[in-house]
N, C-alpha and C positions, 0 to 999 in steps of 0.2 A: 303733496300734487293726488287730486283723485283720479281713481281708474279711469273712470272716463275722460279723461285729456289724453291718457298715454293711445297710441297706436304703433304696435309692430304688427308685422309680418305674421302669417299664421305658415304652418308644415302643412304638407297634407295628412289629411287625419287618417290616423293604420286601419280606424275601422270606420263602417258604415253610421252616418249618426241616426238618429230617429225622425223623420221626415218634418214632423212638427214641431221642433225645436229653434230657437233662432239662431242666426247666423252667428258666428264668433269664435274665440276661444275654446270656452267651455261647453262642452256635448256629451250627451250618452247615449254611449254605444247600441246603436239598430237591437231590438231583442234579447240583448241582457239584462235587462233590468228583473229584478226579484217581487218588484213591490215590495221592499221592505220598508218602506215609508220614512227610513232614515233623511235623505235630500232633501226630502221636499217637506221633514220639521225644524232639519237646519236651516235651512238657507229656503226661507218659504217666500220672501221676493224675486226669488231667481227660478225656482224649481216646483214645477206642481206639475200633476198628474197630468195625465192622459183626457182628452175628451173621451174617448173610444174607451168603451164598456167592456171587460168580458162577465160570462156568467160563471159563476159557483155554486157548486151546490152546497155548501157550506156555507159560506158568507154573503148570498145573492152577487146582484153587480160589483163587480171591480176595477179600479182601470185599469189598462193594458200595460200601461210603462208610468216614467218620470221621463218628465222631457226638460229642458234650458226653457223658459218663457221669458227672460231677462238676461243679459252679459251684465255681469258685474258694474257700476259705476263709480260705487264709494270704497273707501279702505273697508269698509265695514264690511263692505256686500263682500267684496274679499274672501276679508279672514272666513265669514262666512261659507264661503262656495269652498275654500282648502279645507276649511273644518269636514264639511260634507261628504270630499276627497279621502279625506283620512279615514274619516267615519265608514265608509264604503267597503263589504267583504269579498265584493266579486270585481272592484274596478270600473264596472258598468259608465261613470260617471269618468271623464278624463278633459286633459285639456291640450290643447295644440297651439297655446300660442309661443311667441319667444321672448318674450318679459320678461327679462333677466334673473331682478329681486323676485317675481311671482316663481320661475324656475328654480333659486333658491330655496325658495320658500318651502315650494314643493319635493324639493331634496331633501332638506331638514326635519321634515313631517313625516319622511320616511314612504314616499307614496309617487316618487321620481318614475316609477313603470307605469302611471297614467300619460304621464307627459312622452306628445308625439316627438317634441323636438329632441328629445335622449334618446340614446342608444339605449334598446332594453337592456343591456346588461345593466347600467346604473340604477338597479333598487334600494335599495338603505343606503 
């Protein structure tokens, strides 16, 4: 079954979302992005840079943050989102969905701490 056919309730997000992200279970925590580019490179169909730019003395204009522009609609997109969650070193990319198989995959990947539907103590 493709992801776009799954409709599960969301829990209240533990963190404020970046306001330019789309609604849904995956989100970027407001003001937490370090502009590492890993999420945008890992899941480019779903995560993109903000349109707001910052001025950097070293790099010129750089994006302010990354944002979720499209929730995963296919199993492949879901896999890439989970890969982005795994690769993030600061946990700015989060999941507030309640889909059991997705929560299991995130637990198995060792990133249960980014799941707002799970107790915070359930890390590894």
